[in-house]
Structure formats: structure tokens, C-alpha cells
N, C-alpha and C positions, 0 to 999 in steps of 0.2 A: 433677253429672256432671263427670268429669275431661276437660278440653279438651286440655291439653298434658301428655302422659305423661312427657316428658323432664324437665320442671320441676315436675310435679304441680300444675298450675294448673287450678282448677275454673271452671265457668261463674259461680259466685258471686264468685270473685276478679275475673273480667272485669267483672261488673256493678258491683262496688265501685270498680274503677279508673275506669269511665265516670262513676259518680256523683261521684268525686273530681276529675273534670275531664279525663280522657283522652278525646279526641275523634277519635282515629284508631287504626287497628290498630297502627301503630308506637308510638304513645303507650302503648297498652295493653301491648304487648310490653315496652317499657322499664319500665313500672310493675310488671308481674307476673313478668317473666322468661320468659314464654311465647314461643314462636317463635324462640328463640335457638339451638337445636341443629339438629334435623333439618328444621324448618319445615313438617312435614306438618299442623300445626294451624292454619296461617294462614287458610285458607279458612273454617274453623269460627269462628275469632276474628272475622273480618270479618262473618260472619252475625250473631254474637252482639252485636257492637258496633252494627250497624245496627238490630237488633231492640230493643236496650235504649234506643238513642237515640229510636227511634220511640215506644216506650212512654212514655218521659220527656216527649217532645213532646206526646203525646196527653193525658197527665195535666196538663201545664201549660195546654193549651188548655181542658180541662174546668174548671180552677180559674179561669182568666180569664173563661170564659163564665158561671160561677156568680157572679162578682163584679160583672158588668155588669147 
């Protein structure tokens, strides 16, 4: 799904940026170029960043739980 139409940034681009270390919307914007023009995608970006971080956190907890 295209999140930022101005810079043609997809939800997968956002996920890759978070996986690469972006921990905030502004870091994702710097990494992907999203949110630089009209800014209408910022709320969607925030939602995606939060969702992706939560999924990553849940996966980490599952791995830690399996190891103990």
C-alpha cells in the first residue's frame, strides 16, 4: 500500500526503515522521504511505526519466552 503519494513510499518501505533502526516518525521520514511535501501521510506513518514496533516487540517477547 502506498502511504506517501508525494514520494511514493509504501508501508513496506516504512517497515524496512523501522527494521533498520528508525524509532520515530521523523526518523522514518528522514529515511524514506515520506512526509516531506504535503504532510498528509504523517498520521498514517505514525500508525504504521507504532504497529510495526509492537509486532517487533511481541516477536522478541515470544523468542525470549521460548528461550527460558
